[in-house]
C-alpha positions in Angstrom: 0.0 0.0 0.0 1.5 3.4 -1.0 2.7 5.6 1.9 1.6 9.0 0.7 3.7 10.8 3.3 6.8 9.8 1.3 5.5 11.4 -1.9 3.5 14.4 -0.8 6.1 17.2 -0.7 5.9 20.8 0.4 4.1 22.0 -2.7 3.6 19.0 -5.0 3.4 15.2 -5.2 6.2 13.1 -6.7 7.1 9.4 -6.5 8.1 6.4 -8.4 5.4 4.4 -10.4 4.0 1.9 -9.4 5.6 1.2 -6.1 5.1 4.7 -4.5 2.4 6.0 -6.8 -0.2 4.0 -8.7 -3.8 4.3 -10.1 -5.3 3.5 -6.7 -3.3 6.2 -5.1 -4.2 8.7 -7.9 -7.9 7.8 -7.4 -7.6 8.3 -3.6 -5.9 11.6 -4.1 -8.6 12.6 -6.6 -11.1 12.1 -3.9 -9.0 14.1 -1.4 -8.6 16.9 -4.0 -12.4 16.9 -4.7 -13.2 17.1 -1.0 -10.8 20.0 -0.6 -12.0 22.1 -3.5 -15.7 21.3 -3.0 -15.4 22.8 0.5 -14.3 26.1 -1.2 -17.3 26.0 -3.5 -15.8 24.4 -6.6 -18.1 22.4 -8.9 -15.6 21.8 -11.7 -11.8 21.0 -12.0 -9.3 20.7 -14.8 -7.0 17.7 -15.1 -4.0 17.3 -17.5 -0.8 15.3 -17.9 2.6 15.5 -19.5 4.2 13.0 -22.0 5.1 10.3 -19.4 3.7 6.9 -20.3 1.9 6.6 -17.0 0.2 10.0 -17.2 -3.0 9.1 -19.0 -3.9 6.2 -16.7 -3.1 8.2 -13.5 -4.9 11.3 -14.7 -8.0 9.3 -15.7 -8.1 7.5 -12.3 -7.9 10.9 -10.5 -10.6 12.4 -12.8 -13.0 9.5 -12.4 -12.7 9.7 -8.6 -13.4 13.4 -8.7 -16.6 12.8 -10.7 -17.7 10.1 -8.3 -17.4 12.8 -5.6 -19.7 15.1 -7.6 -17.3 17.3 -9.6 -17.4 17.9 -13.3 -13.9 17.4 -14.9 -12.4 19.2 -17.9 -9.8 16.6 -19.1 -7.3 18.8 -20.9 -5.0 15.9 -22.1 -1.4 16.7 -23.0 -0.3 20.0 -21.4 2.7 21.8 -20.1 2.3 22.8 -16.5 1.9 26.4 -17.4 -0.8 25.5 -19.9 -2.7 23.8 -17.1 -2.3 27.0 -15.1 -3.8 28.8 -18.1 -6.8 26.5 -18.0 -7.2 27.0 -14.3 -6.9 30.8 -14.7 -9.1 31.3 -17.8 -11.9 29.0 -16.5 -11.4 30.0 -12.9 -11.4 26.4 -11.6 -9.0 24.3 -9.6 -6.5 22.2 -11.5 -4.3 19.1 -11.3 -1.3 18.5 -13.5 0.2 15.1 -13.7 3.9 15.5 -14.1 7.2 14.8 -12.3 8.9 17.8 -14.0 12.5 16.9 -14.6 12.6 13.7 -12.6 13.7 10.4 -14.3 11.2 8.3 -16.3 10.1 6.1 -13.4 8.6 9.1 -11.6 5.3 10.8 -11.8 3.4 13.2 -9.7 0.8 16.0 -9.4 1.0 19.7 -9.2 -2.2 21.1 -7.9 -3.8 24.6 -7.8 -7.0 26.3 -6.7 -9.2 28.3 -9.0 -7.2 31.1 -10.7 -4.0 29.0 -10.6 -3.6 29.8 -6.9 -0.9 27.5 -5.4 -1.6 24.7 -2.8 1.0 23.8 -0.3 1.1 21.4 2.6 -0.3 24.1 4.9 -3.1 25.2 2.5 -4.5 21.8 1.5 -2.0 19.2 0.4 -1.7 17.7 3.9 -5.5 17.4 4.2 -5.6 15.9 0.7 -2.9 13.4 1.6 -4.5 12.4 4.9 -7.9 11.9 3.3 -6.4 9.8 0.5 -4.3 7.7 2.9 -7.4 6.9 4.9 -9.1 5.7 1.8 -6.1 3.5 0.8 -5.9 2.1 4.3 -9.7 1.4 4.1 -10.3 3.4 7.2 -12.6 5.7 5.3 -14.8 5.4 2.2 -14.4 7.5 -1.0 -16.8 10.3 -1.4 -19.8 9.3 -3.5 -22.2 12.0 -4.6 -25.9 11.4 -5.3 -25.3 12.9 -8.8 -21.9 12.1 -10.2 -20.0 14.7 -12.3 -19.1 14.4 -15.9 -15.8 14.3 -17.9 -15.4 16.6 -20.9 -12.3 16.3 -23.0 -10.9 19.5 -24.5 -7.7 20.7 -26.0 -6.4 24.1 -25.0 -3.1 24.4 -26.8 -4.3 26.9 -29.5 -6.1 29.1 -26.9 -3.0 29.0 -24.6 -0.7 30.1 -27.4 -3.0 32.9 -28.4 -3.2 34.1 -24.9 0.6 34.3 -24.5 0.8 36.2 -27.7 -1.5 38.9 -26.3 1.0 39.4 -23.5 4.2 39.7 -25.5 4.1 41.1 -29.1 6.6 39.4 -31.3 5.1 40.4 -34.6 7.4 43.3 -35.3 10.8 41.9 -34.2 13.7 41.3 -36.6 13.9 37.6 -37.9 15.5 35.4 -35.4 16.9 31.8 -35.5 16.1 30.0 -32.3 17.5 26.6 -31.3 15.1 24.9 -28.9 16.0 21.8 -26.9 12.7 20.4 -25.6 14.5 17.4 -23.9 11.7 15.1 -25.3 9.4 17.0 -22.9 6.3 19.2 -23.3 8.2 22.1 -25.0 8.1 19.9 -28.1 4.3 20.1 -27.8 3.9 23.8 -27.1 6.7 25.6 -28.9 5.5 24.9 -32.5 2.0 26.3 -31.8 3.2 29.3 -29.7 5.8 30.3 -32.4 3.7 29.5 -35.4 3.6 32.5 -37.9 6.1 34.6 -35.9 9.4 35.9 -37.5 11.2 33.1 -35.8 12.9 30.1 -37.4 13.0 27.2 -34.9 15.8 24.7 -35.0 14.2 21.9 -33.1 16.0 19.4 -30.8 14.4 16.4 -29.2 10.8 17.6 -29.9 9.5 13.9 -29.9 7.4 13.4 -26.8 9.1 10.6 -24.9 8.9 10.3 -21.1 11.9 8.0 -21.1 14.1 11.0 -22.0 16.4 9.0 -24.4 18.7 11.9 -25.1 19.4 13.5 -21.8 17.5 14.4 -18.6 15.0 17.2 -19.1 16.6 19.3 -16.4 18.4 22.3 -17.8 19.6 23.3 -14.3 22.3 20.7 -14.8 25.1 22.0 -17.1 25.6 18.6 -18.7 22.0 18.8 -20.1 22.8 22.0 -21.9 25.8 20.8 -23.9 23.8 19.6 -26.9 22.0 22.9 -27.2 25.2 24.9 -26.8 26.7 23.0 -29.7 23.6 23.3 -31.9 23.4 27.1 -31.4 26.9 27.6 -32.7 26.5 25.0 -35.5 23.3 26.5 -36.7 24.4 30.1 -36.3 21.3 30.7 -34.1 20.7 34.0 -32.4 19.6 32.3 -29.2 19.0 28.9 -27.6 16.1 27.9 -25.3 16.1 24.8 -23.1 12.9 23.7 -21.4 12.5 21.2 -18.6 10.2 18.2 -18.8 6.9 20.0 -18.1 8.1 23.2 -19.8 7.4 25.5 -16.9 11.1 26.5 -16.7 13.3 27.9 -19.5 17.1 28.4 -19.7 18.7 30.7 -22.3 21.9 30.2 -24.3 23.5 33.1 -26.2 24.8 33.1 -29.8 28.2 32.0 -28.6 26.9 28.9 -26.9 27.2 30.4 -23.4 24.5 30.2 -20.8 22.7 33.4 -19.8 22.1 33.4 -16.1 18.5 33.2 -14.9 19.3 36.3 -12.8 20.1 38.2 -16.0 16.8 37.0 -17.5 15.0 38.1 -14.4 16.5 41.6 -14.7 15.8 41.8 -18.4 12.2 40.8 -18.0 11.8 43.1 -15.0 13.1 46.0 -17.0 10.5 45.3 -19.7 7.7 44.9 -17.3 8.6 48.1 -15.4 8.6 50.0 -18.7 5.0 48.9 -19.1 4.0 49.6 -15.5 6.3 52.2 -14.0 6.9 51.9 -10.2 5.6 48.3 -10.0 7.0 45.7 -7.6 9.3 42.9 -8.6 10.0 39.8 -6.5 13.4 38.1 -6.5 14.6 35.3 -4.2 17.6 35.7 -1.9 20.1 33.7 -4.0 19.3 35.7 -7.2 22.1 38.1 -8.2 22.2 41.4 -6.3 22.2 43.0 -9.8 18.4 42.3 -9.9 17.4 44.6 -7.1 19.9 47.2 -8.3 18.5 47.2 -11.8 14.9 47.2 -10.6 15.7 50.3 -8.5 17.4 52.0 -11.4 14.3 51.5 -13.5 12.0 53.0 -10.9 10.6 49.7 -9.5 10.4 48.3 -6.0 12.4 45.1 -5.4 11.1 42.7 -2.7 13.3 39.9 -1.5 11.8 36.4 -0.9 12.7 33.0 0.4 13.7 30.4 -2.2 10.7 28.3 -3.5 7.7 28.9 -5.6 5.2 28.9 -2.7 7.1 31.8 -1.1 7.5 33.7 -4.4 3.8 33.3 -5.2 2.8 34.4 -1.7 4.9 37.5 -2.1 3.5 38.1 -5.6 0.0 38.1 -4.2 0.8 40.1 -1.1 2.5 42.9 -3.0 0.5 42.7 -6.3 3.9 42.4 -8.0 4.0 42.5 -11.7 6.8 39.9 -12.1 9.0 37.6 -10.0 12.1 35.5 -10.9 14.2 32.8 -9.3 17.7 31.5 -9.9 16.2 28.1 -10.9 14.6 29.7 -14.0 11.1 29.9 -12.7 9.5 33.2 -13.8 6.1 34.5 -12.4 3.8 37.0 -14.0 0.9 39.0 -12.6 -0.8 38.8 -16.1 -0.6 35.0 -15.9 -2.5 34.7 -12.6 0.8 35.2 -10.7 1.8 31.7 -11.9 5.1 30.6 -13.4 5.6 30.2 -17.1 8.9 29.6 -18.8 7.4 30.2 -22.2 6.4 33.7 -21.4 9.9 34.5 -20.1 11.3 33.1 -23.3 9.0 35.3 -25.4 10.1 38.4 -23.4 13.7 37.5 -24.1 13.0 37.0 -27.8 11.1 40.3 -27.9 14.1 42.2 -26.3 16.6 40.5 -28.7 14.4 41.0 -31.7 13.9 44.7 -31.0 17.7 45.2 -30.6 20.4 45.2 -33.2 22.9 43.7 -30.7 23.6 40.0 -30.2 22.3 38.4 -27.1 25.7 38.2 -25.5 26.0 42.0 -25.5 22.3 42.5 -24.5 22.7 40.2 -21.5 26.0 41.8 -20.4 24.1 44.8 -19.2 22.3 42.6 -16.6 25.3 40.6 -15.4 27.4 42.6 -13.0 28.8 40.0 -10.6 30.5 36.6 -10.5 28.5 33.7 -9.1 29.6 30.4 -7.7 26.5 28.5 -8.6 25.0 26.2 -6.0 27.5 24.0 -4.2 26.2 21.1 -2.1 28.0 19.6 1.0 27.0 16.6 2.9 26.8 17.4 6.6 25.4 15.7 9.7 24.2 18.9 11.5 23.3 21.7 9.1 22.3 24.1 11.8 25.6 23.7 13.6 27.6 24.4 10.5 25.5 27.5 9.7 26.2 28.7 13.2 30.0 28.2 12.7 29.9 30.2 9.6 27.9 32.9 11.3 30.4 33.1 14.1 33.2 33.3 11.6 31.6 36.3 9.9 30.1 37.8 13.1 31.3 41.3 12.2 29.5 41.3 8.9 25.8 41.8 8.1 23.9 38.6 8.8 20.3 37.6 8.3 18.3 34.4 8.6 15.4 34.9 6.3 16.2 31.6 4.5 19.2 29.8 6.0 22.1 32.1 6.6 23.0 35.1 4.4 26.2 37.1 5.0 26.5 40.4 3.1 29.9 42.2 2.8 30.7 45.9 2.3 32.2 45.3 -1.1 29.0 43.9 -2.6 29.9 40.2 -2.1 27.4 37.9 -0.3 26.9 34.3 0.5 24.0 32.1 1.5 23.9 28.7 3.2 20.6 26.9 3.1 19.8 23.4 4.4 18.1 21.0 2.0 14.5 20.0 3.0 15.0 16.4 1.9 18.7 15.5 2.2 21.5 16.0 4.7 23.0 18.8 2.5 24.0 22.4 2.9 23.7 24.4 -0.2 26.2 27.3 -0.7 25.8 30.2 -3.1 28.4 32.9 -3.3 28.5 36.1 -5.4 31.2 38.8 -5.6 32.4 41.6 -7.8 35.4 39.6 -9.1 36.2 36.0 -9.8 39.1 36.1 -7.3 36.9 37.5 -4.5 34.2 34.9 -5.2 36.6 32.0 -5.3 38.3 33.1 -2.1 35.0 33.5 -0.2 33.7 30.2 -1.6 36.8 28.4 -0.4 36.8 30.1 3.0 33.2 29.0 3.7 33.7 25.4 2.3 36.7 25.0 4.6 34.4 25.6 7.6 31.4 23.5 6.2 33.6 20.6 5.2 36.1 21.0 8.0 
């Protein structure tokens, strides 16, 4: 019997199929989700899945359980995660997206949201959904059975989703661009052709065949090894830009014309600048391991930069609290007020294409204006007591500016900073360092690692 406590995470569900997550578990979770959203007045939900082989069966089991509980279900079929958010937003109904994002083929999971693509976390419903489903699986409780069951309606939203995105970013007047796109055999291969159709963009496709076994490389562009093929293709094809999507296509990484990665912090600053031009004085959210160039550039463009903890539940909460127009994370999640405060890699990619296409400069030069500091990238260390190591580092830098918003952040007078955060799931400390020069970054990095790994 599946133990749902092992697969229900802080803000999504993810486990291996079928030992941790099977059709019975999906059905039980469908009941739990139905009970949760019916209590908020919902009568209809949307359900979709990515290209993983197990997606259709799991999504159908979830949907049928929800109809037995009395809800109508819009079964949206193949979707990227941000397409499911579009469906939830445009129909103003809760949604469930079956995906394990960039995880290996044996995984599947669910990302859920309330009406209007509002996020659900453990504290706001996932725990209750998990506990109800576990009681059903353990046969301690019966599934909810309505007097009048709901119905399932199948509908494809891809064309409508693409049209909506194109109302938010106008690409019609840009100079012609050649764009290499690595979909990683994930949902970008499904969405990119429709979104870019008819635009002055020539797409050089890579791994567009939908294949949840990921035969070419993991669909996780956060790992540098998974960008190598795209970097080569950009140079070989003479492309103006490269785009790499993760498995469910809610994240997008950018490669310049020389085959070099453009940091997500630079993309955050670039998109923030464009959004502030449209809405002067607006608020921009950035997480605390994003480059300090982001709040500097936001301030220079008349905006208000608000610092957040790492993680999409925190970003989305700050977006809603401040009515921010845009938010960005180092992990290449980008959030838009005009997209129900939800994250969409495709919309960030379109903003980048618009900026490039409206400029006569190559992307490497365009991006340089947004990259002011040298970053270490995230460095993991295995530790037995993360809190004790953080305290040691804090004591070492006791005369500097310290804060504990998310782990330990130390800020230095010369503009350098470091952050140490404990993993929620593993005995790891994650170190990020940024400084004005490579030498300063490397020296600070090594100084901290000597303490952490001492």
